C-alpha positions in Angstrom: -18.3 13.9 -28.0 -16.1 16.0 -26.2 -13.6 14.0 -24.0 -11.6 15.0 -20.9 -8.0 14.0 -20.8 -7.1 12.7 -17.0 -3.9 11.5 -15.3 -4.0 8.4 -13.6 -4.0 8.4 -10.5 -0.9 7.7 -8.5 -0.4 7.3 -4.9 2.5 6.0 -1.9 2.3 3.2 -0.2 4.5 4.2 3.1 6.4 1.6 5.3 7.8 3.7 7.8 11.2 2.3 7.5 13.8 2.8 10.0 17.1 3.5 8.5 20.4 2.5 9.8 21.3 5.3 12.9 18.0 6.5 13.4 14.6 5.8 15.6 11.3 5.1 15.1 10.7 9.0 16.4 12.8 9.8 13.3 10.5 7.7 10.8 7.3 9.0 11.9 8.9 12.9 11.0 9.9 11.7 7.6 6.5 10.0 6.9 5.0 13.2 7.6 7.2 15.1 5.8 6.4 12.8 2.5 2.9 13.2 3.1 3.0 16.5 3.1 5.2 16.6 -0.4 3.1 13.8 -1.7 0.2 16.1 -1.2 2.2 18.9 -3.1 3.0 16.9 -6.2 -0.7 15.9 -7.1 -0.3 12.1 -5.0 -4.1 11.2 -4.4 -3.6 8.4 -1.2 -0.8 8.2 1.2 -1.3 4.4 2.6 0.6 2.9 5.5 1.1 -0.4 5.9 0.9 -2.9 9.2 3.9 -5.0 10.4 4.8 -6.3 13.7 8.1 -7.1 15.5 10.2 -5.5 12.6 12.7 -3.8 13.7 13.1 -2.1 10.1 9.5 -1.6 9.9 7.6 1.3 12.2 4.3 1.1 11.0 3.0 -1.5 13.7 -0.1 1.1 15.0 -1.2 1.7 12.1 -4.4 4.0 12.9 -2.4 6.1 14.9 -0.1 6.7 12.2 -2.8 7.5 10.1 -4.0 10.0 12.6 -0.7 11.8 12.5 0.1 11.6 8.8 -3.6 13.1 8.2 -3.7 15.7 11.1 -0.5 17.1 9.5 -2.2 17.1 5.6 -4.5 18.6 4.2 -6.3 17.0 1.5 -4.6 13.5 0.5 -6.4 10.5 1.2 -4.5 8.4 3.9 -5.4 4.7 4.9 -4.2 1.4 5.3 -2.9 -0.6 3.6 -3.5 -2.8 5.0 -5.2 -3.5 8.4 -4.3 -7.1 8.9 -7.7 -8.3 9.8 -7.3 -11.4 11.4 -5.3 -9.0 13.8 -8.4 -7.7 15.0 -11.6 -7.1 16.0 -14.3 -6.3 13.6 -16.1 -3.9 16.1 -12.5 -2.7 17.4 -11.5 -1.5 13.3 -14.7 -0.2 12.8 -14.3 2.2 15.8 -10.9 3.3 15.0 -12.1 4.5 11.4 -15.3 5.9 12.2 -13.3 8.1 14.7 -11.0 8.9 12.1 -13.7 9.6 9.5 -15.2 12.3 11.3 -12.2 13.4 12.3 -10.4 13.8 8.6 -13.8 13.7 6.7 -13.6 12.4 3.2 -10.2 12.1 3.7 -9.6 8.1 4.8 -9.5 4.6 3.4 -10.2 1.3 5.3 -7.7 -1.4 3.1 -8.1 -4.7 4.6 -6.1 -8.1 3.9 -5.8 -11.1 5.9 -1.9 -12.0 6.0 -0.5 -11.4 9.4 2.2 -8.9 8.1 4.6 -10.9 10.7 5.6 -14.1 11.9 3.7 -16.9 13.4 4.9 -16.5 16.7 4.1 -13.0 16.6 0.7 -13.5 15.3 -0.4 -15.6 17.4 0.5 -13.7 20.4 -1.7 -10.7 18.6 -4.3 -12.5 18.7 -4.6 -16.5 19.1 -7.7 -17.8 17.7 -6.2 -15.5 14.4 -6.6 -18.5 12.0 -10.2 -19.0 13.1 -10.5 -15.4 11.9 -8.6 -16.3 8.6 -11.1 -18.3 7.4 -14.4 -15.6 8.5 -12.5 -12.9 6.0 -15.5 -11.8 4.0 -17.9 -11.9 6.9 -15.8 -9.7 9.3 -15.6 -7.7 6.1 -19.3 -7.7 6.1 -19.6 -7.0 9.8 -17.5 -3.8 9.4 -19.9 -2.7 6.5 -22.7 -3.3 9.2 -20.9 -1.4 12.1 -20.8 1.5 9.0 -24.0 1.3 8.2 -26.7 3.9 9.6 -29.4 0.7 9.7 -27.1 -0.5 12.5 -28.6 1.8 15.1 -31.1 -0.9 15.9 -28.9 -3.4 16.8 -27.4 -4.8 20.5 -23.8 -4.3 19.2 -22.9 -0.5 18.1 -19.9 1.1 16.5 -21.6 4.1 17.0 -18.8 6.6 16.1 -18.8 4.5 12.8 -22.6 4.6 11.6 -23.0 6.9 8.8 -19.1 7.7 8.4 -18.3 7.4 4.6 -14.9 5.3 4.9 -14.3 3.4 1.6 -13.3 -0.3 2.0 -10.8 -1.9 -0.4 -9.8 -5.3 -0.3 -5.7 -6.4 -0.6 -4.3 -8.8 -1.7 -1.3 -11.0 -3.2 -2.9 -13.9 -4.8 -6.5 -14.9 -6.8 -8.3 -15.5 -3.5 -8.5 -12.0 -3.0 -9.3 -11.1 -6.1 -12.7 -13.2 -6.0 -13.9 -12.0 -2.6 -13.3 -7.9 -3.7 -15.8 -8.9 -6.9 -18.2 -10.8 -5.1 -18.6 -8.0 -2.6 -18.4 -5.8 -5.2 -15.7 -3.6 -3.6 -12.3 -1.7 -5.2 -9.1 -4.4 -5.3 -5.3 -3.4 -4.6 -3.2 -5.7 -5.3 0.2 -6.3 -3.8 2.8 -6.5 -7.0 5.4 -4.7 -5.3 6.6 -7.7 -3.6 4.0 -10.7 -5.2 3.6 -10.3 -8.5 3.2 -13.9 -9.5 -0.6 -13.8 -9.9 -1.1 -10.3 -10.8 -2.8 -10.7 -14.2 -4.7 -14.1 -12.8 -6.3 -11.8 -10.3 -6.8 -8.9 -12.3 -8.4 -11.0 -15.1 -10.5 -13.0 -12.4 -11.9 -9.8 -10.6 -13.1 -7.8 -14.0 -14.6 -11.3 -14.8 -16.5 -11.6 -11.5 -17.0 -8.3 -10.7 -20.7 -7.6 -9.1 -21.9 -3.9 -9.0 -22.8 -3.0 -4.7 -23.6 0.0 -3.6 -20.3 0.8 -3.0 -19.1 0.4 -6.6 -21.0 0.4 -9.1 -17.5 -0.4 -12.1 -14.6 -2.5 -11.0 -11.7 -0.2 -10.0 -8.0 -1.8 -9.4 -5.2 -1.0 -7.8 -1.5 -2.1 -8.3 1.7 -1.5 -6.3 4.9 -1.2 -7.7 8.2 -0.2 -6.4 10.5 2.8 -7.9 13.7 4.0 -7.3 13.9 7.4 -9.6 17.0 9.5 -9.6 18.7 12.0 -11.9 20.6 9.2 -13.9 20.6 5.5 -14.1 23.8 5.1 -11.9 23.0 7.2 -9.3 19.7 5.0 -9.0 21.4 1.8 -9.4 23.4 3.3 -6.2 20.5 4.1 -4.2 18.5 0.8 -4.7 21.7 -1.0 -3.0 19.7 -0.3 0.3 16.7 -2.0 -0.9 19.0 -5.2 -2.4 20.3 -5.6 0.8 17.1 -5.0 2.6 15.5 -8.3 0.4 18.1 -10.3 1.0 17.5 -9.6 4.8 13.9 -10.6 4.2 14.8 -13.6 1.7 17.3 -15.0 4.5 15.4 -14.3 7.7 18.3 -11.5 8.6 15.8 -8.5 8.9 17.9 -5.5 9.7 17.2 -1.6 9.5 17.5 0.1 6.2 21.3 0.8 5.5 23.2 3.1 3.8 23.5 3.0 -0.4 26.8 1.9 -1.9 28.2 1.6 -4.9 26.9 -1.5 -6.8 29.5 -4.4 -6.5 29.7 -7.6 -8.5 28.2 -9.4 -5.4 25.3 -7.3 -5.0 24.5 -7.4 -8.4 24.0 -11.1 -8.6 22.7 -11.2 -6.1 20.2 -8.9 -7.7 19.8 -11.0 -11.0 19.5 -14.5 -8.5 15.6 -16.0 -10.0 14.1 -15.5 -6.0 15.0 -12.2 -6.2 13.6 -11.5 -9.8 10.7 -12.9 -9.2 10.0 -10.9 -5.7 11.1 -8.1 -7.7 9.8 -8.1 -11.3 8.2 -4.6 -11.0 10.9 -2.9 -9.2 11.7 0.1 -11.7 15.3 1.8 -10.7 16.6 4.8 -13.0 16.5 7.9 -14.2 12.9 9.4 -15.2 12.8 8.7 -18.8 13.8 4.8 -17.6 11.3 4.4 -15.2 8.6 6.1 -17.5 8.9 4.0 -20.5 8.8 0.9 -17.6 6.3 2.6 -15.9 4.3 3.3 -19.4 4.5 -0.6 -20.2 3.1 -1.6 -17.1 0.5 0.2 -17.4 -0.4 -1.0 -20.5 0.0 -4.5 -19.6 -2.2 -4.2 -16.3 -5.0 -1.7 -17.5 -5.2 -0.7 -13.4 -7.4 2.3 -12.6 -4.4 3.6 -10.3 -0.8 3.2 -9.8 0.7 3.1 -6.1 4.1 3.4 -5.4 6.5 2.0 -2.7 10.2 3.4 -2.6 13.0 1.7 -0.2 15.0 4.4 -0.2 17.6 5.3 2.8 18.3 9.1 2.7 15.0 11.2 3.0 16.0 13.6 0.4 16.6 10.8 -2.6 13.3 9.4 -1.5 11.4 12.7 -1.5 13.3 13.4 -5.0 12.4 10.0 -6.5 8.7 10.6 -5.8 9.0 13.8 -7.6 10.1 12.5 -10.4 7.4 9.9 -10.4 4.5 12.9 -9.8 6.4 14.1 -13.0 6.5 11.5 -15.0 2.4 10.3 -14.2 1.6 13.8 -15.0 2.3 12.9 -18.6 0.4 9.5 -18.9 -3.0 10.9 -19.9 -6.0 8.7 -21.1 -9.4 9.5 -21.9 -13.0 9.0 -20.6 
């Protein structure tokens, strides 16, 4: 029997972070450049998150930004990581992503989550009945599937631009609830272990044990997201990581600010990085040289057995971020498994 070595797919989660001294316009240009570089480096997907009312994140109009990225690249898959469905009408989501799927055939992914992606006051401003929609999350996913189905042509309510268009749906999650749902619907599952690692293994076990094959997916497929900051040396990566540490402090204290320039690691920042709350949130934040990050990433892949790795990188300088993703692509090409 012959076997074929395959590279574990690796992808990008882009938060479109706004650095101090820059504008959302600057951020969008850098996001596109990163996507173009990621395409060159062999990344499989470039997913964009949905957040609102945050000065540090510019990916609020996620589907619009997806179109911008897809239009400036050639083959990398572009999608949502994710669309927070309770913020939206399923019909509008189907129309938007059906349009994207027609504009960029075979390249668009629709990742769906149910978190607000913002504070409660803003969530209410987006959609006043969103809490009701949260409980209807499974039904609204099925509605979107129906809108994409050619069988919906006879329905009274149609998303005509979506019917028959190929846009795979992914269930996103940071808890075990989403794992049950993804397994029951027979859909691929992406876990947010880059900021909510607590239930990673419980969620994966639930998904694998409860998975039911569907017309969309015959076998379980999992993606896990981690943070990586890679540089030529451990010391340089540590210095670059101070931007991420200060950003997380802002999140934990409710004082969200623009991404700040890196500084030399101070005793105060080091102490903060060792705080239990910080450690829990960034359990899977790998910082260091290629060899350091390679070792930690290899252990993560071995422990989880996920099918695909997604990488988020909170880095201030664009050239440092591109270099980090280049290093990740190099080390990922060295991880082979046999199928």
